[in-house]
N, C-alpha and C positions, 0 to 999 in steps of 0.2 A: 349575740356572737358575733366579733368584729369579722368584716368581709375580707376577704382573701386579697392581698396586692396581685396587680396584674401588670405585667410587663409587656409593653407594645412598642413597636418601631414606627415612626414619624417622619418620613423623609430625610433619614440620615441622623435621627435622635431618637433615643428611647423616653417612653413616659412610664414611670412608676406610681400607679395608683390603686387604693389608698396607701399613704405611707408606711411602711413595716414598722412594727415595734421595735427594732434595732438600731444601732449606732453607726455601724462599720459603713453601710452603703450611703451614708448622706455626705461621704468625702469626696463621691462622683456625682453629686445632684446638685443642681441650680434650680431655686424656684421661678417658674415662669407665670407671671400674672395673666400674660393672655389667655392662658388655657386652667388658670389656677390648679396646676400640676408642678410636681416635680421632672424634669428635665435633664437628659444624662446624654453625653456623648455616643454615638454609635460605637466608636472603638473601644468605649469602657465598657463593653457589653460583657465579656469574659471575666475581669477582675470584680466588675460588680456582682456578677453571679457566684463567683467563688467566695465574696463576701457573704452575700446571703447565705450560702450553704454553710459556710464556717461558724456563722451566727444561729443555723439552725431554724431560719425563718423558711415558712412555707409560701409560694407564690406561684403565679399561674403565668406561663412564658407562652405571651402570644406573639413575640417580637421574631422567634427564630423561622425563619421560612426555608432554611436548607434541609437537605435530607442525605442519608448514606447513599452510596452507589454500589452496584453489584458490578465491577469490571472485570470482564474475561480479557485479559491480555494475550494478544496472539504474536507479539514481537517479544522474545524473551532474550536478550544479549547478556552477555557475562560482564557485570560492571568492572571498570577499573578500578584499581585499590582508591584512588584518591575521591570516585564517587562513592564507594562504599564508606569511606571515612566521612565524606562530606554527609551523606544519609545519616547515619550514627549520629553525628554530631548536631543535626538539625532536630532529630528526635530527641536526643539527650537534652536539647533546649527548650523542651516544650512543644516542638513542632511550630516554631517561630522563630525566625532569624534570616541574616544575609550570609549566601555563600558568592565567595570573590574566586572565580577562576578564569585563567586566560583564554581568549578567543581560540575557539577550535577543540576545547578540552571537555565538551560533552555534557554543557550546561542543559540542553533540552533533554537528553536521557536522564540526567538527575531528576528534572522535575517529574517525569514520569514515574520515575522510582519513589518518590515522595507521594505523587498522586495515587499509587498503589498501595502504599503504606497508609495513606489516610485517604480513603475512598468517601469523600464527600460531594457535595455541590459545588464545582471549582469556577473561579473565574481566573482568567489568564490573561494579563495586559501587557501589550508590546508595543513598542514605539512606531512601526510603519507597516503599512498595509502588506508590503512584501514577507515580514516577518510573521502576519498574523495568518497569511494563506499558507505559509511554511509550518507554522506550529501545527494547523489545522490538517494538514496532510499526515503529518507525523502522529498526531493522535490518532488519526482515522485509520490509519495503518497499523497502530498498537492495540486500538481499542475499535474494531469495525463495528462492534454491538452496540456501544455508548452514544446516548444521545449527544453531539458536539455541533455546537453553532457558531456564527460569528456575529460579532458588532462592530460595524465600521464599514465605509467603503459602499455604501448601499444596503448592506445588510442589518437585520435588527431583530435578531433572533432571542428566542428565551429558551436556553435550554439548561439540561443540568451540567454540562461544560460549556462554557462560552470563551471564545476567546477574543480579544477586543483589543482596538486601538487605546491608547493613553485618553487621547482627545475624546473619544466617543464613551468609555467609561468614566470619564470626569463629566462630561454633559449627563449622563444618566445616572450618577452616583447615587441620587435621593431614592431611586426606584431599585437600583442593584443591591443596596446595601445589605438587606436582612435575607437575600436569596442565596449567599453561598457561605459555605462555612472555610473553604480554602481560598486564599488569595495568592497567585503566583505573578510577581512582578519581574517582567523579562528587562536587562538594562536598569534596572531600580534605579540608578543614579538620576533618571529623570522624575522621580515621584516627588522629592521635596518642593518642587515647584510650587508658586502660588495656586496655579489654576490645577495641578493633577493631585496635589496631595489629598485632596477630598474624597479621592477613590478610596484611601485607607483609612481617614476619618471617619467618613459616613458609613463604613463597613462593619459589621458585627462579627465577622469572621474570627473565629480563635486560633485558626491556623495559618501561618503568613510565611510565605519564602520568597525572598529575592535575591535575584540574579544578575550578576555585573562582572565585567574583568575589572575596571574601574571605578569603587563607590565615590573616590574624593570629588569634590566640587569646588571650584574657585571661590564661590561664595559661602563656603563652610557649611552648608544646608546638609552636606551627608550626614553630620551628628542627629539630623532629625530622623534619619531611617531607625534609630534604636527604638525611637516610641510608634512610629508609623509601621514597622515591621518586626524588629526587633534587633537583637545583637548580633554583631559579626562572628559567626559561629565557626567558619572554616575560610581559609584562604590560602591559596598557592600561586607561584608565580610561572612564568614560561619556564626559567631556568629550573624550578621544583620538578616539572614536569617533562623536562626534554628526554628524549630518549625511550620515554614509556608512553604515554598518551598523545604526547607531541614530538614532532619531528624534531632530531637535534638541529641547532642554528647557529650560524655566527651574525655578526653584524660589522660590516666593512664601510669605514668612512672614507670619503675621497674628497679632497679639499680643491679645490679650484682655484686660479688668479683670475680677478678681474683684469680687463685688458686697460691700456694706460687710458684712453679716453674715457672708459667705465668708472675707473679709480677717480681720474678726475672730479669726474662729474658726480661720484657718488659722495666723495668728501666734501665737496661744494655745498650739497645739499643737508649732509649731518651736521656742518657748521652752521647752516641757516637755522635748522632746527634747533640745535644745542644754545645758540646766542637768543632764542626766545626763552628755552627753558629756565636758562639761568637768570635772565630780566625777571621771570614771572617765579623763582625759585620753587620750580617743579622738577621732582625726582622722577625718572620712569623705572624705578627699581620694585615698584609695588604694582598691584592693581589698583590701590586707590589713587597714586600718582598717575597712572593711564587714564584712570577718568576726571582727574583735575584737568590734565593737557586737553582732553576732549572738551568740556566745558570752556576752559579759557579760549580754545581755538576758534569756539564761535561768538565770543565776544569782542574781536579785532580783527582788521585787515593783517595785522603781523600773526596772530594767532592762525588764521585761515592759512597763512603763507606758509607758516610753520609745518603746520599740520601736512600740506600738501607736498611739502620736501621730504617729510618723513615717508609718505607714503611712495614717492618716487624713487628714493633711495633704497626703500625695500624691493620695488619693483626690479630695480637694477641688479640688487643681490640674489633675489631668486630667479631671476630670469636671464642671467647673464649668458651669451652664446657658449663660453666655455663649458656650461653643463650640458650643453646638447650635443656638443661633441664627445664629452664622456658617454653620454647615452647611447650615441651612436657605437661607441669602440664595446661597450657592455652588450648591447644587442647583438652585435657581431660576434662576441666572444661565446655568448651561451645559445645562440642559436642552434638547433630549433627548438629549445624548452620553452614551457609556456612562461611568460613575463607578464608581471603586473607593476605599471608607472605610477606613481602617485605624485601629484602636484598642489598647490596652494590655492591655485585660483585657475577659472575658466579658460582665460585668455591662453595660457601655457598650454591647456589640454590640446584647445584647437591649433595652436602653432605647431606643435609636435605631430597631431594627428595629420595636418595639410602636410606639412614638411617629409613626413616618414612614412606616410599613407596607412597609420595605424588607428583601427577604429577606436573612438573614444564614446565617453559616459560621463554625463553631468545631470544637473538636475534640471536641465531643459531637454533632456533627451526623452521621448515620450516613451509610455510604459511598454508597448509592445517593441518598440525598435529596441529598448532595453534587454529585455527578456530574448530578444533574437540575437544581440550582440554576446550575450552571456551564453546562450544555448551553444551557439558557433564556436567561442572560447573554450566551452566545456567538452565541444565534440573533437577539438583539433582543427576546426576550419581556418581558425585564427590563433595566432600562437602568440600575440602580444596585444596588451590592452592598456589604454591610457584613460585615467579618471582623475578627477580633483576629491571632493569630500563626500561624494554621494556612495561610494562604495566602504566608507567606514564602519557603516553600521547598519542593519536592518537588511541586508541584501546576501541571499545565498551565493556566495563569490566561489566559483568552480576552483579545484584545486590547483596550485602553482608552488614552483620551487623558489623562483627568483623573484623578487620585490625591489623596483627602484624608486629611491624617496627622493625626487628631484626637489621638493620644497613642501614644506608643513608650517603648521603652528607650533607653539610652544608648550602644547596640550600633553600631556603623556597620555592622556586617555587615546587620542587619537594615534600616537606613536603605538600603544600596545594594540590597538585595534587593525593598523596596519601591518604589524609584525605578524600578528595573528592569522593573517590571510594567507600566509605561506607555511604555517606551522601543521597544517591537517597532516598526519602519515599517509592515509589512504592505504592503497594495497602495498606499500614499500615500507617494510620496516626499517630500511637502512638510510632513508630519506634524509638530506643534509639540506637544509633550507638557508638561503642566502638573503639577506636585507643590504643593499647598498646605500648608504647615505651621503648625497654629493652636496656640498656645501661650499658656499663663497668665502673664502679666507679673508680673515683681518677686515669682518664685517658682523654687522648684529647678528647674521643669521648663526655664526659661532654661537652666542650667549643662548640663541631660541634652540639650537640643538641642545645645549647643556640642559636647560630646562625640560624638554621633552623627555630626554634620557634620564634625567634626574630621579632620584626614588624619595618619594617621603618618609622622615623618619621610622614609621612603623609598618613599610611596605613589607620588609622580608619577617617582621615579626608572626611567631606562630601563636595561634590563639592559648590562652592560658588553658592548662586544664580543668575541666568541671568535675566535681564531686559527682560521682554515680548517684542517681535516686531512684529509690526503689519504684516509683509511679512511673517512670520512663525507660525501662530498658527495651532495648531495641525489638527484642522477640516478644515482648507481650501484647496483648490486645490495645485496641488502641483507646487510651483515656480521652475522656470526651476534654477536660480541661485539666492537664497535667503541668501547667507552667506556674509558678509563685506570682500572685498580683505583682504589677508593676510597681502599686503603691504600699504594699505591705507583705512581709513575708509570714507565712502560716507557724503558730509554734508548734515544736516538735511533738507535743503530747495531744495534739488535736487529733480527732479520728477522721478518717478519710470518708471522703464523700461517696455514697450509694452509687454517685453516677460514672464512677471511675470505671466504666465498661461500656461495651457496645448496645447493651441490650435494648437500651429504649430507644435508639437511634434508626 
């Protein structure tokens, strides 16, 4: 009698031995001479098992280390319509996919709903320690009896629900991959990087949820989210949710003029840079052009002089004195409302802080001091706060109605994140948020503003309707595997697996 094939987990991969007498599984396997066994990627666990089941292969699964959970939720809030729609779309997609919602639209609560609907050992991955502690506090509040732990910042827990930073999860990916049935990636646009992607690749988790406000990456790797997590199953913009989950808002652009001295100096520096670009036949209209400029600037004295001129011209446009005068007028106009001020560099932050006696936060601010400043801003002791990039992501920023964008990058992600800081409705259903964008006229900052406010071609596109599938009705018991394999679609006449229920879990 032939031996029963055994599936085991080995440092982020799977071993299947002895080989089953079937054909479908071989598409996932690679022969490993070192151990004389077939090896399969960890992330192919689900389609592999589906393939074995489809061919009626009996095997022993020693790879799966995750377990079902009994979650007693003590925090029951009525979801917004978009959260219910996103949850249904995720379930219909086989409980694998990316949900794109703007900042302050309730992505954390959506993840809690997904966790309640799919109660399995869960790994939640976040980009910063601040976010890690926020998630931990929210989950403990919602599930006080659940075993919840932390991985990162000195904590090395092993628990049924684990909140980890991307860095820590990547470092321990080989040992975590078989322990969790659900992966939740907050700010999932970080995942496709070379270092972080192993979190998804080494994991056997059949259920995956990605959350982000802006999935697009300049390197195009956002396309990798499809096989690391799943398809984009739901997307809404700030405009879609204005007046519902988010406050109504308006963006007001204010243009300022450089002084004659600043204009002369700016034009001289731009001419110096452009002369070098023309001689070198370099165009800055694309990311590749900018990378070529960086390489060329390191190869000659003229190149270094051109790069220095570029940075000095940019500093003039971003930090002109006219912007500070506009800032003073806006602060006076909206006093005593809470106001957030954003800049592109720390030097401007400290300049504003010193000249106007406004509390400042940068990446150099100690953690305790940062928490104290944010607490005082939340309590109303401070009415205004100035920061550079540190408040863009991963920090629980108190509610404000007015944001002033004095300078920033051309990143659409950064723009949406900063806008999101004033979109929380709080207890005021009639809140009207304002984002002032202050730019220098007739400078490169005008093009930067257009880039960050521009929309990708598919930005407002609604996901195409998916045909309903009997195996994934929103109210049905949780199917163990209910998504078709990434590599093959089941035939309509094939019998369903007996594992499409919760009984053995």
